[in-house]
C-alpha positions in Angstrom: 140.0 103.7 123.0 140.8 103.3 119.2 137.2 102.0 118.6 135.7 105.0 120.4 137.7 107.4 118.2 136.6 105.5 115.0 133.0 105.6 116.2 133.2 109.4 117.0 134.8 110.1 113.6 132.1 108.1 111.8 129.4 110.0 113.6 131.0 113.3 112.7 131.3 112.4 109.0 127.6 111.2 109.0 126.4 114.4 110.5 128.4 116.6 108.1 127.1 114.6 105.1 123.6 114.9 106.4 124.0 118.7 106.6 125.3 118.8 103.0 122.5 119.9 100.6 123.3 117.2 98.0 122.7 114.5 100.5 119.8 116.2 102.4 117.5 116.1 99.4 116.3 112.6 100.0 112.5 112.7 100.8 112.7 116.5 101.1 114.7 116.5 104.3 116.9 119.7 104.5 115.7 121.2 101.2 117.4 124.6 101.2 115.8 128.0 101.0 114.7 128.9 97.5 114.1 125.3 96.4 111.1 123.2 95.8 110.7 119.5 96.3 108.4 117.5 94.1 107.3 113.9 94.6 107.5 111.6 91.5 106.5 108.1 92.6 108.9 107.3 95.4 111.7 109.7 94.3 111.8 113.3 95.3 113.3 115.8 92.9 114.7 119.2 94.0 114.2 122.0 91.6 115.3 125.7 91.8 112.6 128.1 93.1 112.9 130.1 89.8 111.4 127.1 88.0 107.8 127.6 89.0 106.2 126.3 85.8 106.4 122.7 86.8 103.3 120.7 85.8 101.8 119.4 89.1 99.2 117.3 87.3 101.9 115.5 85.2 103.9 114.9 88.4 100.8 113.4 90.1 100.0 111.3 87.1 103.5 110.0 86.9 103.4 109.0 90.6 100.0 107.4 90.2 101.1 105.3 87.2 104.3 104.3 89.1 102.2 103.1 92.0 99.4 101.3 90.1 101.4 100.1 87.1 98.5 101.0 84.9 96.2 103.9 84.0 93.3 101.4 84.0 93.5 100.4 87.6 90.3 100.9 89.4 90.8 100.4 93.1 93.8 99.5 95.2 94.2 95.7 94.9 91.6 95.5 92.2 91.8 94.5 88.6 91.6 96.9 85.7 88.6 96.6 83.4 90.9 95.4 80.6 92.2 92.6 82.9 88.7 91.6 83.7 87.7 91.6 80.0 90.9 89.8 78.9 90.2 87.0 81.5 86.6 86.6 80.4 87.5 86.7 76.7 90.2 84.1 77.2 87.5 81.6 78.3 85.2 81.0 75.3 82.4 79.5 77.3 82.4 82.3 79.9 82.7 84.9 77.1 79.7 83.6 75.3 77.7 83.5 78.6 78.7 87.1 79.5 78.0 88.5 76.0 74.5 87.1 76.2 73.9 89.0 79.5 75.3 92.3 78.4 73.0 95.1 77.3 72.8 95.5 73.5 75.9 96.9 71.9 78.0 96.9 75.1 81.5 95.4 75.0 82.9 93.4 77.9 85.7 96.0 78.4 83.3 98.9 78.6 80.8 97.0 80.8 83.6 95.9 83.2 84.9 99.5 83.6 84.8 100.6 87.2 84.3 97.2 88.9 86.9 96.2 91.5 87.1 92.6 90.2 85.5 90.0 88.0 83.3 88.6 90.7 81.7 92.0 91.4 81.1 92.5 87.6 79.6 89.1 87.0 77.4 89.3 90.1 76.0 92.7 89.0 75.3 91.2 85.6 73.5 88.3 87.1 71.4 90.5 89.4 70.5 92.7 86.5 69.3 89.6 84.5 67.5 87.9 87.5 65.6 91.0 88.6 65.1 92.7 85.2 67.0 95.8 86.5 68.9 97.7 83.9 72.6 96.8 84.2 73.8 100.4 83.9 71.5 101.4 86.8 73.0 98.7 89.1 76.5 99.4 87.9 76.2 103.1 88.8 75.1 102.2 92.4 77.9 99.7 92.8 80.8 101.5 91.1 80.2 105.3 91.4 81.7 107.4 94.1 79.7 106.7 97.3 79.2 103.1 95.9 77.2 100.6 97.8 77.0 96.9 98.1 75.1 94.9 95.5 72.3 94.2 98.0 71.9 97.9 98.7 72.1 98.7 95.0 69.2 96.2 94.4 67.2 97.8 97.2 67.8 101.3 95.7 66.7 100.1 92.3 63.7 98.2 93.7 62.4 100.2 96.7 59.4 97.8 97.0 61.8 94.9 97.9 62.7 94.5 101.6 66.3 94.5 102.7 66.3 90.8 103.5 65.1 89.9 100.0 67.5 92.3 98.3 70.4 90.8 100.2 69.2 87.3 99.3 69.1 88.3 95.6 72.7 89.7 95.9 73.9 86.4 97.4 72.2 84.4 94.7 73.9 86.6 92.0 77.3 86.3 93.8 76.9 82.5 93.8 76.1 82.5 90.1 79.1 84.7 89.4 81.3 82.3 91.4 79.9 79.3 89.5 80.7 81.1 86.2 84.3 81.3 87.3 84.6 77.5 87.7 
């Protein structure tokens, strides 16, 4: 009987605390009338309704930086272009090889911008070299919104090439990129 009373008392306390505005702010639950809840990363902040000049873009940017850890992140789970460049530049042999393939005046950091990882970047460079397709043209197809696979990008750049040949060329470039990483 005593345990039942303690349990009922605990439930009553929990319910009254949940109804208290100070505790109900978590994740916007129970936000009272005349208030506004803003998400900043994984924390919600309750602000008075009178404060309507809150910068939503800054809030979104803060949340994005908290989630990605970097403003240079390209895709979820991907590397930033500076990570790709740093890795390449830390390997003198690979760096020399990549520099030789880059279009004139391009830096590794700028060229790697937008790629999800080093393999995709290097494969696109190889395909550009192998097929004499401008790197920027392939990069746009592979990294822009509505991006396509390297094989499809080759096909778009070379309409005279059949799908099978374009995919074979993409596989060849991917193997070359993989070999560069060894």
